[in-house]
C-alpha positions as protocol buffer text, in pm:
chain_id: "A"
residue {
  index: 1
  type: MET
  ca { x: 15 y: 15 z: -19 }
}
residue {
  index: 2
  type: ILE
  ca { x: 146 y: 323 z: -134 }
}
residue {
  index: 3
  type: THR
  ca { x: 163 y: 616 z: 210 }
}
residue {
  index: 4
  type: LEU
  ca { x: 227 y: 949 z: 223 }
}
residue {
  index: 5
  type: HIS
  ca { x: 597 y: 969 z: 268 }
}
residue {
  index: 6
  type: ASP
  ca { x: 599 y: 780 z: -103 }
}
residue {
  index: 7
  type: ILE
  ca { x: 365 y: 1021 z: -205 }
}
residue {
  index: 8
  type: GLU
  ca { x: 676 y: 1246 z: -88 }
}
residue {
  index: 9
  type: THR
  ca { x: 895 y: 1067 z: -274 }
}
residue {
  index: 10
  type: ILE
  ca { x: 740 y: 1036 z: -552 }
}
residue {
  index: 11
  type: GLU
  ca { x: 717 y: 1420 z: -560 }
}
residue {
  index: 12
  type: GLY
  ca { x: 993 y: 1568 z: -461 }
}
residue {
  index: 13
  type: LEU
  ca { x: 973 y: 1643 z: -156 }
}
residue {
  index: 14
  type: ASP
  ca { x: 1183 y: 1369 z: 69 }
}
residue {
  index: 15
  type: ASP
  ca { x: 1553 y: 1550 z: 12 }
}
residue {
  index: 16
  type: GLU
  ca { x: 1659 y: 1273 z: 177 }
}
residue {
  index: 17
  type: ALA
  ca { x: 1539 y: 1027 z: -124 }
}
residue {
  index: 18
  type: THR
  ca { x: 1763 y: 810 z: -317 }
}
residue {
  index: 19
  type: GLU
  ca { x: 1690 y: 663 z: -653 }
}
residue {
  index: 20
  type: GLU
  ca { x: 1677 y: 404 z: -514 }
}
residue {
  index: 21
  type: ASP
  ca { x: 1420 y: 512 z: -300 }
}
residue {
  index: 22
  type: TYR
  ca { x: 1173 y: 667 z: -607 }
}
residue {
  index: 23
  type: TYR
  ca { x: 1150 y: 312 z: -779 }
}
residue {
  index: 24
  type: PHE
  ca { x: 1070 y: 106 z: -481 }
}
residue {
  index: 25
  type: ALA
  ca { x: 794 y: 405 z: -394 }
}
residue {
  index: 26
  type: ILE
  ca { x: 689 y: 398 z: -776 }
}
residue {
  index: 27
  type: GLN
  ca { x: 635 y: 21 z: -775 }
}
residue {
  index: 28
  type: LYS
  ca { x: 452 y: 71 z: -496 }
}
residue {
  index: 29
  type: ALA
  ca { x: 201 y: 232 z: -589 }
}
residue {
  index: 30
  type: ILE
  ca { x: 184 y: 3 z: -927 }
}
residue {
  index: 31
  type: ASN
  ca { x: 149 y: -313 z: -730 }
}
residue {
  index: 32
  type: GLY
  ca { x: -119 y: -9 z: -504 }
}
residue {
  index: 33
  type: GLY
  ca { x: -330 y: 0 z: -848 }
}
residue {
  index: 34
  type: ALA
  ca { x: -262 y: 390 z: -869 }
}
residue {
  index: 35
  type: TRP
  ca { x: -367 y: 426 z: -1225 }
}
residue {
  index: 36
  type: SER
  ca { x: -626 y: 670 z: -1159 }
}
residue {
  index: 37
  type: MET
  ca { x: -448 y: 919 z: -942 }
}
residue {
  index: 38
  type: GLN
  ca { x: -369 y: 1257 z: -1102 }
}
residue {
  index: 39
  type: GLY
  ca { x: -217 y: 1222 z: -1450 }
}
residue {
  index: 40
  type: SER
  ca { x: 178 y: 1257 z: -1265 }
}
residue {
  index: 41
  type: TYR
  ca { x: 197 y: 953 z: -1111 }
}
residue {
  index: 42
  type: GLY
  ca { x: 25 y: 758 z: -1390 }
}
residue {
  index: 43
  type: ARG
  ca { x: 357 y: 909 z: -1617 }
}
residue {
  index: 44
  type: ALA
  ca { x: 616 y: 873 z: -1365 }
}
residue {
  index: 45
  type: MET
  ca { x: 466 y: 496 z: -1317 }
}
residue {
  index: 46
  type: MET
  ca { x: 468 y: 444 z: -1711 }
}
residue {
  index: 47
  type: ASP
  ca { x: 858 y: 608 z: -1711 }
}
residue {
  index: 48
  type: ALA
  ca { x: 939 y: 370 z: -1447 }
}
residue {
  index: 49
  type: ILE
  ca { x: 817 y: 43 z: -1673 }
}
residue {
  index: 50
  type: THR
  ca { x: 947 y: 146 z: -2020 }
}
residue {
  index: 51
  type: SER
  ca { x: 1300 y: 198 z: -1836 }
}
residue {
  index: 52
  type: GLY
  ca { x: 1256 y: -143 z: -1717 }
}
residue {
  index: 53
  type: HIS
  ca { x: 1292 y: 11 z: -1311 }
}
residue {
  index: 54
  type: CYS
  ca { x: 978 y: -131 z: -1202 }
}
residue {
  index: 55
  type: MET
  ca { x: 750 y: -415 z: -1375 }
}
residue {
  index: 56
  type: LEU
  ca { x: 354 y: -359 z: -1339 }
}
residue {
  index: 57
  type: GLY
  ca { x: 145 y: -471 z: -1080 }
}
residue {
  index: 58
  type: ARG
  ca { x: 61 y: -871 z: -931 }
}
residue {
  index: 59
  type: ASP
  ca { x: -288 y: -807 z: -1083 }
}
residue {
  index: 60
  type: GLN
  ca { x: -435 y: -639 z: -1344 }
}
residue {
  index: 61
  type: CYS
  ca { x: -655 y: -306 z: -1202 }
}
residue {
  index: 62
  type: ARG
  ca { x: -854 y: -28 z: -1407 }
}
residue {
  index: 63
  type: ASP
  ca { x: -675 y: 353 z: -1501 }
}
residue {
  index: 64
  type: TYR
  ca { x: -900 y: 633 z: -1460 }
}
residue {
  index: 65
  type: TYR
  ca { x: -1062 y: 532 z: -1836 }
}
residue {
  index: 66
  type: GLY
  ca { x: -1173 y: 254 z: -1750 }
}
residue {
  index: 67
  type: ASN
  ca { x: -872 y: 107 z: -1944 }
}
residue {
  index: 68
  type: THR
  ca { x: -749 y: -215 z: -1816 }
}
residue {
  index: 69
  type: ILE
  ca { x: -393 y: -213 z: -1686 }
}
residue {
  index: 70
  type: PRO
  ca { x: -201 y: -638 z: -1741 }
}
residue {
  index: 71
  type: SER
  ca { x: -64 y: -743 z: -1459 }
}
residue {
  index: 72
  type: ARG
  ca { x: 387 y: -805 z: -1459 }
}
residue {
  index: 73
  type: ASP
  ca { x: 230 y: -1219 z: -1539 }
}
residue {
  index: 74
  type: ASP
  ca { x: -4 y: -1123 z: -1750 }
}
residue {
  index: 75
  type: VAL
  ca { x: 267 y: -1020 z: -2031 }
}
residue {
  index: 76
  type: GLN
  ca { x: 505 y: -1233 z: -2202 }
}
residue {
  index: 77
  type: GLN
  ca { x: 820 y: -1314 z: -2007 }
}
residue {
  index: 78
  type: GLY
  ca { x: 1119 y: -1103 z: -2133 }
}
residue {
  index: 79
  type: THR
  ca { x: 928 y: -811 z: -2227 }
}
residue {
  index: 80
  type: LYS
  ca { x: 813 y: -415 z: -2089 }
}
residue {
  index: 81
  type: GLY
  ca { x: 690 y: -538 z: -1780 }
}
residue {
  index: 82
  type: SER
  ca { x: 771 y: -848 z: -1661 }
}
residue {
  index: 83
  type: TYR
  ca { x: 1103 y: -942 z: -1416 }
}
residue {
  index: 84
  type: GLU
  ca { x: 1278 y: -1035 z: -1679 }
}
residue {
  index: 85
  type: TYR
  ca { x: 1293 y: -688 z: -1859 }
}
residue {
  index: 86
  type: VAL
  ca { x: 1362 y: -534 z: -1551 }
}
residue {
  index: 87
  type: ILE
  ca { x: 1614 y: -736 z: -1477 }
}
residue {
  index: 88
  type: LYS
  ca { x: 1761 y: -689 z: -1819 }
}
residue {
  index: 89
  type: HIS
  ca { x: 1751 y: -353 z: -1767 }
}
residue {
  index: 90
  type: ASN
  ca { x: 1877 y: -282 z: -1441 }
}
residue {
  index: 91
  type: GLY
  ca { x: 1983 y: -604 z: -1316 }
}
residue {
  index: 92
  type: LEU
  ca { x: 1823 y: -894 z: -1078 }
}
residue {
  index: 93
  type: GLU
  ca { x: 1944 y: -755 z: -757 }
}
residue {
  index: 94
  type: TRP
  ca { x: 1730 y: -483 z: -839 }
}
residue {
  index: 95
  type: ALA
  ca { x: 1414 y: -648 z: -957 }
}
residue {
  index: 96
  type: ASP
  ca { x: 1484 y: -891 z: -674 }
}
residue {
  index: 97
  type: THR
  ca { x: 1429 y: -545 z: -468 }
}
residue {
  index: 98
  type: MET
  ca { x: 1079 y: -382 z: -692 }
}
residue {
  index: 99
  type: LEU
  ca { x: 924 y: -770 z: -685 }
}
residue {
  index: 100
  type: GLU
  ca { x: 914 y: -694 z: -221 }
}
residue {
  index: 101
  type: ALA
  ca { x: 715 y: -399 z: -207 }
}
């Protein structure tokens, strides 16, 4: 579940947050289905998925417009949003850290 601290980290209000803290907070937002929050959150989540820093959530969800956001298990292994895609772009240790979010 996303917390107030996670929101502060995502919005850049926590001066002590590291890059890992930022992406961990983004992954928590993705896992929590925060796709219906303000547009900047959706863009940040998609940017993190596209760059391979984060993966899709454990469960399908819907965005503000009712579009289905697939789960990480709904996409093919190695494609954007999958665990394997994160490994390819940022390594096994990073991917395992994101699994803990």
